[in-house]
C-alpha positions in Angstrom: -21.7 -2.2 5.7 -24.1 -4.0 8.0 -27.9 -2.9 7.9 -30.1 -3.5 10.9 -32.8 -4.0 8.1 -32.9 -4.6 4.3 -34.4 -1.7 2.4 -37.6 -2.8 0.4 -36.1 -1.8 -3.0 -32.6 -3.3 -2.2 -32.8 -5.5 -5.1 -33.4 -2.7 -7.6 -30.6 -0.3 -6.4 -27.8 -0.1 -8.7 -24.3 0.6 -6.9 -21.5 1.8 -8.8 -18.2 0.4 -8.2 -15.0 2.6 -8.2 -11.1 2.3 -9.0 -9.0 4.3 -6.5 -6.1 6.3 -7.8 -3.5 7.5 -5.4 -0.9 10.3 -6.5 1.5 9.0 -3.9 4.2 11.7 -4.0 1.5 14.2 -3.3 0.3 12.5 -0.2 1.5 13.8 3.3 0.3 10.8 5.1 -2.5 12.3 7.3 -4.6 9.1 7.0 -8.0 10.8 6.6 -9.0 9.0 3.6 -8.1 5.7 5.4 -10.2 6.7 8.5 -13.3 7.9 6.4 -13.5 5.1 4.0 -17.0 3.6 4.7 -15.8 0.2 3.2 -12.3 0.3 4.8 -10.8 -0.2 1.3 -7.6 1.7 2.1 -4.7 1.2 4.6 -1.3 2.7 5.2 1.3 1.5 2.7 4.6 0.2 4.0 6.4 2.1 1.2 7.6 5.7 1.6 6.9 8.4 -1.1 9.3 11.1 -1.8 8.5 13.3 1.2 9.0 10.4 3.7 5.5 9.5 4.4 3.5 6.4 4.1 0.7 7.0 1.5 -2.4 4.9 1.6 -2.8 1.5 -0.5 -5.9 0.2 -1.8 -6.2 -3.3 0.0 -9.8 -4.2 -1.1 -10.3 -2.7 -4.5 -13.5 -4.7 -5.0 -15.0 -3.0 -1.9 -14.8 0.6 -3.4 -18.4 2.2 -4.2 -17.1 5.3 -5.8 -18.4 7.4 -3.1 -15.6 10.0 -3.4 -15.2 10.6 0.4 -11.6 10.0 0.0 -11.3 12.9 -2.6 -13.4 15.3 -0.5 -11.5 14.7 2.6 -7.9 14.6 1.4 -6.3 18.1 1.9 -3.5 17.5 -0.5 -5.8 16.3 -3.3 -3.6 13.0 -3.5 -6.4 10.7 -4.0 -9.6 10.2 -6.4 -11.7 7.5 -7.7 -13.4 6.8 -11.0 -16.4 4.8 -11.8 -15.5 1.1 -12.8 -16.5 0.7 -16.4 -19.5 -1.2 -16.9 -19.1 -4.6 -18.9 -21.5 -5.0 -21.6 -22.0 -7.9 -24.1 -23.5 -7.8 -27.4 -27.2 -7.6 -27.0 -27.2 -6.3 -23.6 -27.6 -2.6 -22.4 -25.4 -2.7 -19.4 -24.4 -5.3 -16.6 -25.9 -3.8 -13.2 -24.2 -4.1 -9.9 -26.8 -4.9 -7.3 -26.3 -5.0 -3.7 
């Protein structure tokens, strides 16, 4: 996402990353999740599900910010995201993902 200016506290904001899970056989191929993803991390798959629809596929998994828009907009509850586990090393509290 391009900003016209950078917020003053941009270096301190912690952005969570997400992992998208798609329940392909529940999907009806409406494309709402693809259309409303703010990071354009999804697109239609070339495969068909059991209903004969093209479910979404994650094309840019590193772009997911775990905003849950895909979950909220999906009429069939066929997609959800979970927070990417933070990697911690001994002696560190947690690794931060900074913009």
